[in-house]
LOSE-942491 format. One line per 3 residues: number of its first residue (from 1); for each residue x negated, y negated, z of C-alpha. Coordinates in nm, 4 decimals, padded with zeros to 6 digits. Example, Ala and Ser with C-alpha at 12.3 -4.5 7.8 and 13.67 -1.06 7.14 Angstrom:
<recs>
1) -01.2300:00.4500:00.7800  -01.3670:00.1060:00.7140 .
</recs>
This chain:
<recs>
1) -15.8406:10.9737:10.3902  -15.5405:10.8548:10.1889  -15.4214:10.4927:10.2470 .
4) -15.0083:10.4301:10.2205  -14.9106:10.2116:09.9337  -14.6945:10.0282:10.1514 .
7) -14.8197:09.6965:10.3470  -14.6182:09.5576:10.5942  -14.6723:09.2706:10.8415 .
10) -14.5097:09.2856:11.1823  -14.4640:09.0622:11.4755  -14.4924:09.0797:11.8251 .
13) -14.2455:08.9511:12.0450  -14.1967:08.9911:12.3974  -13.9960:09.3235:12.4847 .
16) -14.1295:09.4519:12.1641  -14.2520:09.8111:12.2730  -14.6093:09.8859:12.1049 .
19) -14.8511:10.1703:12.0796  -15.2399:10.0443:12.1786  -15.4917:10.3680:12.1305 .
22) -15.2761:10.6524:12.1828  -15.0753:10.4961:12.4333  -14.6957:10.3085:12.4635 .
25) -14.6493:09.9563:12.5802  -14.3817:09.7233:12.6784  -14.4780:09.3247:12.5791 .
28) -14.4036:09.1180:12.8673  -14.5716:08.7884:12.8241  -14.7352:08.6276:12.5177 .
31) -15.0565:08.5107:12.6980  -15.2166:08.3158:12.3895  -15.3093:08.3682:12.0465 .
34) -15.4854:08.6593:12.0363  -15.3341:08.8353:12.3537  -15.0236:08.9824:12.5273 .
37) -14.9424:09.0837:12.8803  -14.7637:09.4147:12.8440  -14.6846:09.7025:13.1265 .
40) -14.7838:10.0596:13.0483  -14.4803:10.2823:13.0209  -14.6221:10.5867:13.1641 .
43) -14.8338:10.4620:13.4160  -14.6213:10.1570:13.5424  -15.0003:09.9056:13.4679 .
46) -14.9941:09.5921:13.3267  -15.2737:09.5232:13.0703  -15.4099:09.2317:12.8451 .
49) -15.3869:09.3871:12.5348  -15.5283:09.2504:12.1904  -15.2799:09.1510:11.9504 .
52) -15.5300:09.2819:11.6626  -15.5222:09.6610:11.7390  -15.1442:09.6742:11.8537 .
55) -14.9227:09.8677:11.6527  -14.5455:09.8671:11.6460  -14.3945:10.2047:11.7819 .
58) -14.2867:10.4040:11.4334  -13.9234:10.4116:11.4168  -13.9249:10.7945:11.2717 .
61) -13.5207:10.7655:11.1276  -13.6278:10.3956:10.9348  -13.9304:10.5134:10.8225 .
64) -13.7561:10.7883:10.6456  -13.4597:10.6018:10.4921  -13.7130:10.3943:10.3928 .
67) -13.9291:10.6268:10.2337  -13.6041:10.7430:10.0271  -13.4674:10.4112:09.9319 .
70) -13.8237:10.2368:09.8289  -14.0510:10.4440:09.6204  -14.3690:10.2388:09.6325 .
73) -14.6049:10.1860:09.2929  -14.9341:10.0215:09.2877  -14.9083:09.6528:09.2004 .
76) -15.0420:09.6435:08.8458  -14.8338:09.9216:08.7198  -14.4828:09.7028:08.7497 .
79) -14.4009:09.5752:08.3511  -14.4441:09.2018:08.2844  -14.0570:09.2064:08.3070 .
82) -13.9686:09.3990:08.6189  -14.2778:09.1999:08.8105  -14.0786:08.8353:08.6551 .
85) -13.7301:08.9623:08.7918  -13.8925:09.0891:09.1499  -13.9813:08.7022:09.1798 .
88) -13.6777:08.5364:09.0279  -13.5469:08.7814:09.3108  -13.7951:08.6431:09.6040 .
91) -13.7393:08.2554:09.4737  -13.3911:08.2710:09.5190  -13.3956:08.4323:09.8419 .
94) -13.6413:08.1905:09.9654  -13.4186:07.9539:10.1247  -13.3085:08.1783:10.3528 .
97) -13.6354:08.2907:10.4663  -13.7495:07.9005:10.5069  -13.3738:07.8319:10.7019 .
100) -13.2388:08.1585:10.8199  -12.9517:07.9149:11.0074  -12.7816:07.8037:10.6661 .
103) -12.4553:07.8571:10.6168  -12.2800:08.0841:10.4566  -12.1692:07.8202:10.2172 .
106) -12.5132:07.7269:10.1634  -12.6201:08.0486:10.0733  -12.3317:08.0699:09.8164 .
109) -12.5306:07.7407:09.6888  -12.8296:07.9543:09.6265  -12.6154:08.2471:09.4667 .
112) -12.4835:08.0222:09.2192  -12.8268:07.9204:09.1233  -12.9276:08.2518:09.0883 .
115) -12.6244:08.3202:08.9107  -12.5209:08.6181:09.1524  -12.2347:08.7057:09.4092 .
118) -12.3500:08.6170:09.7102  -12.3030:08.9765:09.8612  -12.6687:08.9975:09.5933 .
121) -12.8078:08.7532:09.7935  -12.8219:08.8968:10.0951  -12.8772:09.2704:09.9228 .
124) -13.1805:09.0964:09.8301  -13.2687:08.9615:10.1425  -13.1815:09.2875:10.3574 .
127) -13.4352:09.4236:10.0829  -13.7056:09.2186:10.1313  -13.7231:09.1997:10.5094 .
130) -13.6863:09.5307:10.5421  -13.9758:09.6218:10.3284  -14.1421:09.3509:10.4146 .
133) -14.2872:09.2574:10.0314  -14.2175:09.1097:09.7022  -14.2355:09.4620:09.5397 .
136) -13.8949:09.5860:09.7505  -13.7216:09.3392:09.4903  -13.8164:09.5258:09.2169 .
139) -13.5261:09.6267:09.0037  -13.4825:10.0160:09.0526  -13.5575:10.2734:08.7349 .
142) -13.2335:10.4477:08.6220  -13.2058:10.6761:08.3135  -12.9911:10.6268:08.0709 .
145) -12.6688:10.7202:08.0366  -12.5498:11.0112:07.8037  -12.4609:10.8762:07.4575 .
148) -12.6566:10.5123:07.5328  -12.9704:10.4004:07.3048  -13.2213:10.1653:07.3475 .
151) -13.2819:09.9235:07.0482  -13.4856:09.9956:06.7612  -13.7866:09.8245:06.6965 .
154) -13.6545:09.5759:06.4019  -13.3155:09.4931:06.6410  -13.5594:09.3982:06.9465 .
157) -13.7432:09.1755:06.6960  -13.4390:08.9535:06.5719  -13.3172:08.9218:06.9653 .
160) -13.6717:08.7871:07.0850  -13.7479:08.6032:06.7698  -13.3404:08.4122:06.7756 .
163) -13.3847:08.3909:07.1360  -13.7576:08.2197:07.1338  -13.6927:07.9958:06.8136 .
166) -13.2873:07.9431:06.8171  -13.1963:07.9003:07.1973  -13.4762:07.8101:07.3483 .
169) -13.4588:07.4751:07.1326  -13.3654:07.1227:07.2070  -13.0197:07.1828:07.0160 .
172) -12.8983:07.3477:07.3092  -12.6823:07.6269:07.1206  -12.4803:07.8396:07.3548 .
175) -12.5397:08.1971:07.4244  -12.1984:08.2677:07.1746  -12.3804:08.0798:06.9095 .
178) -12.7036:08.2946:06.9861  -12.4966:08.6500:06.9682  -12.3761:08.4969:06.6287 .
181) -12.6501:08.4038:06.5086  -12.8586:08.7381:06.5871  -12.4919:08.9818:06.4374 .
184) -12.5990:08.7139:06.1027  -12.9547:08.8366:06.0794  -12.8888:09.1857:06.1722 .
187) -12.6182:09.2328:05.8752  -12.8997:09.0428:05.6590  -13.1086:09.3276:05.7425 .
190) -12.8420:09.5975:05.6993  -12.9115:09.7158:06.1021  -12.6679:09.7451:06.3560 .
193) -12.6106:09.4535:06.5877  -12.6542:09.4651:06.9828  -12.3679:09.4515:07.1851 .
196) -12.2528:09.0926:07.2988  -12.3347:09.2294:07.6580  -12.6629:09.2970:07.5951 .
199) -12.7380:08.9745:07.4497  -12.6298:08.7709:07.7210  -12.8247:09.0048:07.9809 .
202) -13.1502:08.9035:07.8036  -13.0771:08.5284:07.7724  -12.9923:08.5654:08.1442 .
205) -13.3178:08.6895:08.2582  -13.4817:08.4032:08.1118  -13.5710:08.2156:08.4196 .
208) -13.3987:07.8490:08.4492  -13.6758:07.6831:08.4938  -13.8064:07.8025:08.1320 .
211) -13.4369:07.7514:07.9865  -13.4176:07.3648:08.1267  -13.7605:07.2892:07.9753 .
214) -13.7359:07.4756:07.6680  -13.3617:07.3027:07.5817  -13.4803:06.9464:07.6411 .
217) -13.4725:06.8876:07.9997  -13.8037:06.9142:08.1675  -13.7619:06.5664:08.3793 .
220) -13.4423:06.7918:08.5478  -13.6340:07.1625:08.5669  -13.9287:06.9783:08.6948 .
223) -13.6788:06.7560:08.9864  -13.5340:07.1190:09.0555  -13.8251:07.4004:09.0371 .
226) -14.1424:07.2625:09.0494  -14.2895:07.3178:09.3815  -14.3861:06.9973:09.6011 .
229) -14.7685:07.0267:09.6548  -14.9058:07.1438:09.9351  -15.1078:06.7995:10.0261 .
232) -15.2298:06.7350:10.3459  -14.9019:06.5533:10.4905  -14.7287:06.9161:10.4171 .
235) -14.9916:07.0887:10.6221  -14.7797:07.0585:10.8950  -14.8638:07.3930:11.0701 .
238) -15.1152:07.6658:11.0556  -15.1707:07.8650:10.7551  -14.8849:07.6223:10.5439 .
241) -15.1363:07.5079:10.3125  -15.5080:07.6673:10.2544  -15.8140:07.5885:10.0206 .
244) -16.0239:07.8071:09.8498  -16.3716:07.7277:09.6833  -16.6506:07.8669:09.5840 .
247) -17.0805:07.6592:09.5700  -17.4493:07.8764:09.5257  -17.5452:07.8629:09.8503 .
250) -17.8613:07.7197:09.8844  -18.0879:07.9636:10.0286  -18.2618:08.2699:09.8843 .
253) -18.2408:08.5768:10.0302  -18.4049:08.9362:10.0493  -18.3462:09.3191:09.9675 .
256) -18.2325:09.5022:10.2537  -18.5227:09.7701:10.1599  -18.8616:09.5817:10.0335 .
259) -18.7048:09.2489:10.2307  -18.8748:09.1155:09.8568  -18.6740:08.7873:09.7130 .
262) -18.3376:08.8846:09.5073  -18.1625:08.5424:09.4153  -17.9318:08.2754:09.5922 .
265) -17.5899:08.4115:09.6878  -17.2488:08.2444:09.6081  -17.0358:08.1431:09.8822 .
268) -16.6574:08.1729:09.8644  -16.4666:08.0010:10.1769  -16.1187:07.9728:10.2962 .
271) -15.9943:07.6479:10.5043  -15.6949:07.5990:10.6773  -15.5986:07.2160:10.6090 .
274) -15.4026:07.2047:10.9546  -15.5949:07.2780:11.1981  -15.9569:07.2722:11.0047 .
277) -16.0238:07.6631:11.1010  -16.2328:07.8556:10.8201  -15.9603:08.1476:10.7563 .
280) -16.1543:08.3630:10.5302  -16.5115:08.4362:10.3815  -16.6935:08.6249:10.1045 .
283) -17.0503:08.6007:10.0292  -17.1636:08.8140:09.7439  -17.4543:08.7932:09.4340 .
286) -17.2221:08.7728:09.1898  -17.0890:08.4633:09.0152  -16.7799:08.3442:09.1508 .
289) -16.4539:08.5092:08.9657  -16.1045:08.5944:09.0739  -16.2309:08.9445:09.2684 .
292) -16.4300:08.6391:09.5273  -16.1034:08.5164:09.5810  -15.9151:08.7352:09.6214 .
295) -16.1588:08.9075:09.8675  -16.1889:08.6327:10.0901  -15.8320:08.5728:10.0824 .
298) -15.7724:08.9266:10.2223  -16.0299:08.8381:10.4768  -15.8323:08.5140:10.5421 .
301) -15.5422:08.7356:10.5893  -15.6651:09.0338:10.7997  -15.7344:09.0425:11.2076 .
304) -16.1047:08.9962:11.1801  -16.1947:09.1668:11.5158  -16.3537:09.4799:11.3485 .
307) -16.5236:09.2411:11.0928  -16.7159:09.0819:11.3692  -16.8035:09.3899:11.5105 .
310) -16.9503:09.5295:11.1972  -17.1787:09.2113:11.1499  -17.2813:09.2076:11.5598 .
313) -17.1088:08.8869:11.6452  -16.9562:08.8437:11.9064  -16.7188:08.5999:11.9879 .
316) -16.3284:08.5130:11.8553  -16.1803:08.4890:11.5382  -15.7852:08.4754:11.6211 .
319) -15.7296:08.3687:11.2177  -15.4601:08.5885:11.0452  -15.1566:08.6142:10.9031 .
322) -14.9997:08.5123:10.5459  -15.0477:08.1780:10.4123  -14.7526:07.9610:10.2622 .
325) -14.9640:07.8031:09.9992  -15.3129:07.8801:09.8910  -15.5193:07.5953:09.6193 .
328) -15.7771:07.7821:09.4433  -15.9833:07.6096:09.1757  -15.8175:07.6143:08.7963 .
331) -16.1033:07.8018:08.5604  -16.0060:08.0600:08.3697  -16.2435:08.3261:08.5559 .
334) -16.0456:08.2910:08.8341  -15.7294:08.3784:08.7611  -15.6415:08.7446:08.7346 .
337) -15.4044:09.0149:08.7878  -15.5287:09.1701:09.1295  -15.5417:08.8300:09.2611 .
340) -15.2232:08.7180:09.1432  -14.9613:09.0228:09.2337  -15.1629:09.0563:09.5455 .
343) -15.0635:08.7008:09.6316  -14.6967:08.7392:09.4810  -14.6719:09.0746:09.6813 .
346) -14.7300:08.8812:10.0251  -14.5300:08.5785:09.9261  -14.8221:08.4002:09.8937 .
349) -14.7756:08.0387:09.6749  -15.1069:08.0526:09.4449  -15.1853:07.7498:09.3193 .
352) -15.4343:07.6403:09.0709  -15.5609:07.3283:09.1104  -15.4999:07.0524:08.8315 .
355) -15.8391:06.9135:08.6838  -15.9160:06.5924:08.8397  -15.7121:06.6162:09.1540 .
358) -15.9845:06.6418:09.4156  -15.6822:06.5767:09.6902  -15.6272:06.8828:09.6680 .
361) -15.9641:07.0162:09.7885  -16.1163:06.7509:09.9687  -16.1647:06.9766:10.3151 .
364) -16.2721:07.2750:10.1660  -16.5818:07.0384:10.0069  -16.6363:06.9162:10.3127 .
367) -16.6415:07.2654:10.5129  -16.9072:07.3640:10.2455  -17.0994:07.0453:10.2700 .
370) -17.1208:07.1174:10.6642  -17.2048:07.4905:10.5600  -17.4558:07.4077:10.3656 .
373) -17.6528:07.1379:10.5887  -17.6604:07.3998:10.8597  -17.8304:07.6971:10.5796 .
376) -18.0817:07.4330:10.5161  -18.2452:07.4952:10.8425  -18.2589:07.8543:10.7698 .
379) -18.5810:08.0703:10.6182  -18.5969:08.0692:10.2074  -18.3553:07.7282:10.2068 .
382) -18.3749:07.5596:09.8877  -18.2330:07.2414:10.0496  -17.9626:07.0179:09.7937 .
385) -18.2121:06.9003:09.5326  -18.5923:06.9600:09.4331  -18.7052:06.6158:09.5841 .
388) -18.5819:06.7769:09.9240  -18.7518:07.0831:09.8782  -19.0903:06.9651:09.7629 .
391) -19.3554:07.0918:09.9218  -19.1303:07.4036:10.0292  -19.1921:07.7716:09.8497 .
394) -18.7827:07.8655:09.9267  -18.9395:08.2016:09.7657  -19.1937:08.2975:10.0286 .
397) -19.0597:08.1849:10.3165  -18.7151:08.3666:10.2192  -18.6404:08.6472:10.5230 .
400) -18.2551:08.7134:10.5366  -18.0956:09.0293:10.3700  -17.7269:08.9356:10.2424 .
403) -17.6028:09.1157:10.5386  -17.8351:08.9216:10.8182  -17.7077:08.5587:10.6034 .
406) -17.3773:08.6709:10.6655  -17.4413:08.7392:11.0220  -17.5570:08.4118:11.0670 .
409) -17.2950:08.2415:10.8596  -16.9828:08.3916:11.0162  -17.1752:08.3344:11.4081 .
412) -17.2278:07.9336:11.2898  -16.8255:07.9277:11.2083  -16.7255:08.1401:11.5398 .
415) -16.9458:08.0008:11.8041  -17.0073:07.6653:11.6910  -16.8141:07.4879:11.4099 .
418) -16.5023:07.6565:11.5193  -16.5698:07.4963:11.9362  -16.6963:07.1894:11.8780 .
421) -16.4593:06.8673:11.8681  -16.3671:06.7325:11.5140  -16.3777:06.3258:11.4870 .
424) -16.0782:06.3579:11.2727  -15.8344:06.5906:11.4833  -15.9877:06.4834:11.8163 .
427) -16.0621:06.8549:11.9132  -16.2835:07.1380:11.8242  -16.0681:07.3404:11.4812 .
430) -15.9977:07.6314:11.7899  -15.7523:07.4390:12.0196  -15.6064:07.2664:11.7553 .
433) -15.5039:07.6498:11.5512  -15.4013:07.7495:11.9445  -15.1895:07.4277:12.0021 .
436) -14.9954:07.5323:11.6149  -14.9173:07.8622:11.7337  -14.8120:07.8330:12.1243 .
439) -14.7254:07.4527:12.1188  -14.7370:07.1599:12.3415  -14.5131:06.9945:12.5345 .
442) -14.4398:06.7359:12.2722  -14.4126:07.0287:11.9772  -14.3079:07.3636:11.9333 .
445) -14.5390:07.6535:11.8254  -14.5174:07.8285:11.5326  -14.5563:08.1598:11.7392 .
448) -14.7456:08.4608:11.7303  -14.8848:08.4520:11.3279  -14.7667:08.8639:11.1504 .
451) -15.0224:09.1037:11.1572  -15.0664:09.3380:10.8652  -14.9834:09.7437:10.9894 .
454) -15.2933:09.8590:10.7420  -15.5423:09.5619:10.6876  -15.7867:09.7980:10.4531 .
457) -15.4636:09.8764:10.1949  -15.4198:09.5248:10.2307  -15.7455:09.4554:10.1209 .
460) -15.7472:09.7154:09.7918  -15.4247:09.5116:09.6889  -15.7091:09.2838:09.6364 .
463) -15.9276:09.4492:09.4628  -16.0430:09.3993:09.0828  -15.8690:09.7285:08.8791 .
466) -15.8526:09.9599:08.5550  -15.6635:10.2474:08.3821  -15.8328:10.5347:08.3559 .
469) -15.7423:10.9373:08.2207  -15.8196:11.2246:08.4247  -16.0924:11.4330:08.2739 .
472) -16.2562:11.7517:08.3934  -16.5944:11.6040:08.5173  -16.3296:11.3616:08.7235 .
475) -16.3229:10.9557:08.6475  -16.5822:10.7084:08.4710  -16.6075:10.3300:08.5418 .
478) -16.9111:10.1440:08.3930  -17.0523:10.4649:08.2576  -17.0919:10.6179:08.6652 .
481) -16.8744:10.9275:08.7509  -16.6292:10.9610:09.0595  -16.4287:11.3098:09.1821 .
484) -16.2758:11.4681:09.4376  -16.0629:11.7477:09.4340  -15.7926:11.5268:09.5089 .
487) -15.8268:11.4762:09.1007  -15.7069:11.8314:08.9932  -15.3836:11.8208:08.9441 .
490) -15.4259:11.4979:08.6730  -15.6456:11.6572:08.4777  -15.5642:11.5933:08.1550 .
493) -15.1992:11.5344:08.3008  -14.9557:11.3915:07.9258  -14.8122:11.0700:07.9489 .
496) -14.4293:11.0962:08.0623  -14.3460:10.8727:07.8315  -14.4893:11.0273:07.4961 .
499) -14.6581:11.3221:07.5682  -14.8903:11.3050:07.2670  -15.0908:11.0275:07.4949 .
502) -15.3295:11.1051:07.8061  -15.1678:10.9252:08.1446  -15.3353:10.6587:08.2992 .
505) -15.4231:10.5945:08.6385  -15.4910:10.2795:08.8619  -15.8487:10.2947:09.0028 .
508) -15.9773:10.0030:09.2145  -16.3474:09.9119:09.3565  -16.4733:09.6929:09.5689 .
511) -16.7615:09.4729:09.3919  -16.9699:09.4482:09.7216  -17.0392:09.8644:09.7041 .
514) -16.9454:10.0790:09.3730  -17.0421:10.4178:09.5765  -16.6653:10.5095:09.5458 .
517) -16.3686:10.3836:09.3887  -16.0200:10.4277:09.5246  -15.7643:10.6473:09.2817 .
520) -15.3810:10.5871:09.3019  -15.1862:10.8732:09.3600  -14.8362:10.8262:09.2487 .
523) -14.7091:11.1381:09.3786  -14.8344:11.0798:09.6852  -14.8086:10.6971:09.6283 .
526) -15.1638:10.6447:09.8077  -15.4791:10.5573:09.7736  -15.7824:10.8275:09.8135 .
529) -16.1311:10.7302:09.7902  -16.3723:10.9194:09.5492  -16.6987:10.9415:09.5604 .
532) -16.9805:10.9519:09.2611  -16.9703:11.2638:09.1342  -17.3568:11.3049:09.1833 .
535) -17.3827:11.2076:09.5749  -17.7336:11.2260:09.5886  -17.7139:10.8616:09.3792 .
538) -17.8104:10.5940:09.5830  -17.5230:10.3087:09.6715  -17.5421:10.0217:09.5164 .
541) -17.3024:09.6783:09.4277  -17.1396:09.6028:09.1156  -17.3802:09.2804:09.0721 .
544) -17.7106:09.5934:09.0745  -17.4956:09.7661:08.7883  -17.4748:09.4834:08.5371 .
547) -17.8058:09.3551:08.6176  -17.9558:09.7160:08.5368  -17.7481:09.7500:08.2420 .
550) -17.8580:09.3764:08.1145  -18.2128:09.5144:08.1991  -18.1894:09.8564:07.9882 .
553) -17.9873:09.6529:07.7365  -18.2894:09.3778:07.7059  -18.5244:09.7002:07.6448 .
556) -18.3121:09.8044:07.3464  -18.1611:10.1315:07.5195  -17.8027:10.1558:07.3074 .
559) -17.6951:10.4797:07.5100  -17.6296:10.3548:07.8754  -17.5930:10.6626:08.0369 .
562) -17.5417:10.7360:08.4371  -17.8362:10.8733:08.4361  -18.0624:10.6229:08.2916 .
565) -17.8609:10.3924:08.5184  -18.0014:10.5619:08.8263  -18.3408:10.6429:08.7032 .
568) -18.3679:10.2414:08.5989  -18.2393:10.2044:08.9495  -18.5247:10.4078:09.1675 .
571) -18.7894:10.3291:08.8947  -18.7382:09.9173:08.9717  -18.7356:10.0702:09.4189 .
574) -19.0497:10.3096:09.3343  -19.2311:09.9554:09.1376  -19.1184:09.7203:09.4325 .
577) -19.2466:09.9809:09.6819  -19.5745:09.9697:09.5163  -19.6182:09.6506:09.5368 .
580) -19.5202:09.6048:09.8652  -19.8032:09.8448:09.9320  -20.0776:09.6774:09.7516 .
583) -20.0012:09.3222:09.9456  -20.0891:09.4924:10.2745  -20.4372:09.3990:10.2571 .
586) -20.3081:09.0039:10.1994  -20.0811:09.0278:10.4931  -20.3281:09.2284:10.7420 .
589) -20.6072:08.9211:10.6459  -20.3556:08.6425:10.7220  -20.3288:08.8362:10.9983 .
592) -20.6625:08.8465:11.1401  -20.6912:08.4625:11.0850  -20.7252:08.2144:11.3325 .
595) -20.3914:08.1727:11.6139  -20.2832:07.8381:11.4902  -20.3463:07.9255:11.1706 .
598) -20.1358:08.2045:11.1856  -19.7140:08.1696:11.1208  -19.5175:08.1226:11.4250 .
601) -19.2385:08.3974:11.4419  -18.9544:08.4282:11.6976  -18.6694:08.7153:11.6175 .
604) -18.2968:08.7210:11.4859  -18.0658:08.9696:11.5281  -18.0392:09.1924:11.2284 .
607) -17.7096:09.3422:11.1094  -17.8869:09.6826:11.1104  -18.0007:09.6756:11.4966 .
610) -18.3441:09.5561:11.4350  -18.4961:09.2258:11.4018  -18.6128:09.0220:11.1018 .
613) -18.9243:08.8111:11.1219  -18.8124:08.3914:11.0973  -19.0719:08.1141:11.1058 .
616) -19.0463:07.8529:11.3979  -19.1747:07.5935:11.4510  -19.3866:07.5334:11.8093 .
619) -19.2703:07.2400:12.0112  -19.5677:06.9873:12.0729  -19.7267:07.1068:12.4109 .
622) -19.5320:07.4166:12.4701  -19.6402:07.7702:12.4518  -19.2901:07.9087:12.4311 .
625) -19.2729:08.1036:12.0657  -18.8438:08.1905:12.1037  -18.7332:07.9133:12.0325 .
628) -18.5129:07.8722:11.7497  -18.6330:07.8145:11.3966  -18.4979:07.4625:11.3655 .
631) -18.3672:07.1842:11.5586  -18.0050:07.3118:11.6478  -17.6999:07.0368:11.5544 .
634) -17.6347:06.7696:11.8450  -17.4671:06.9067:12.1687  -17.2919:06.6086:12.2152 .
637) -16.9191:06.6143:12.2589  -16.8378:06.5302:11.9509  -16.9637:06.6973:11.5931 .
640) -17.0957:06.4786:11.2916  -16.8182:06.3338:11.1065  -16.7763:06.5120:10.7772 .
643) -16.4918:06.3210:10.6674  -16.6684:06.0437:10.6203  -16.8786:06.1803:10.3437 .
646) -16.7252:06.0428:09.9744  -16.4969:06.3536:09.8277  -16.6443:06.4951:09.5433 .
649) -16.4166:06.6467:09.2708  -16.3183:07.0496:09.3228  -16.4685:07.1539:09.0298 .
652) -16.8171:07.0325:09.1171  -16.9348:07.2784:09.3388  -17.0674:07.4747:09.1253 .
655) -17.3552:07.1952:08.9575  -17.5795:07.1748:09.2824  -17.9135:07.2182:09.1920 .
</recs>
């Protein structure tokens, strides 16, 4: 099934006509952060409805109009210049978005700062509000008028070099001086100079902050354009500031099939600073990257009812919407096109934390510390350091798969961490979040968070991408071939701008499951999933693929193809199966030993619906063997004050042994 390219958010208000299942309702009351009261427009019956599963009633006339006016593209297909201009326009209207009650005089002042007429500013605002994302502000492509010419490569080089070295200089040459300099250099090169208006337009396209800084007015640029960082003082409402960071988890997990140890996973978490609610999560065996941040952020933005159901976790996690500011680590590996454009597309201010500024990451560090202390109670933990691990064989005790670990971690957040009073806040995080949304007698609430109309499409926005041509066999990515009949019209398609070259298409994938990729169909302006060409191949993660390629390279293979990859995968799984079979005698011998010498086990829910054996201690004087695997955190009214611990620098999380 293809996924539409336009991702919009909608807000639920009293009087709104919504669709739940296939039934139309009218919202009458907002009950809580995740529930409304609505009347069935057919039967007249009043019902409680979950906000996460509602959709606004589509308006066919508006949809048709929008489709004609705004033809969307994948975010990666916009050129750097197009995206820069869209960002400039968004920055220009941000003042109106943040304060819709501004007077026209104030709007005129904003328009003057942007160098446009106030009517243009309002037109940009209208487009953004109508479509709901930054790509609506990308200038429309226009064909060249008859008789017009593009600048030659030589003239382009002269224009760029003069603007770069002459205009953007502390001498502060005027645009008129710059035009004369370009004309002089063109005469020397015996080239026709561009029209003065062309040069003026190029200068106008330079962001003002860049102009000020490069022309010796850095302090003014900083004072006027550098955003106030999202410090704790600015986290005055839900999703005002979100912090994201990673850590290797203090636990070893086992594989899904043979339950053999496969290593320590990495945890990426997002926290809402205002309420201390966990906003998003991503667990992977692959080292942290921009993809980890992107998928964690997508999880934070989207409703989580279906996610909880897929894990088998009961409870409510009513966190979704668009964060205003997101702090992430400044490391180079955390920067990526999918992450940066995905965030910008939805108006999220992505701030990469400067080095040696621990105040940016204190809350997420404490949350990670709290999470790891809880993980230390689980089978297969590696604890925080070798001294704590002494006498405990982490690999031998490992029992949880990745899915089961994710289930347990999410259950901890939803049903423990969110529900227990925070010493710093005085209330549970969930209560703080609710007060920020619905308000109190003293403070008005923010109102219900906007809901993405297509969460899966939003997730695709944040997935890693690549461009590929379509061949007769399909599309290849990392030596694996994908195919679906939807590709047939694009086989060996020529590039529209250069018929000598083949057209390249955008393809995205989820690192957790590369058995399918998502192909962007430019004709339908939609994504279509493509399965393996050989559908008999086993599903695997990107981490598994990289490990297989690494081993094949170490074995001396130079030409690594798809057949070799899956042959190695199946051979590895057969070896593990044989090893498990050979070890059955030892396990049976242990099972025949004295009862008191055998490990006591309890069952915890499995993500696949079964149960997983987990060692648990026997309490003195008790014959009950269904006790928890470790003492549970204190059930006192107030949880441990995690804010009393000293803050370590944000960048050192990955240094834990």
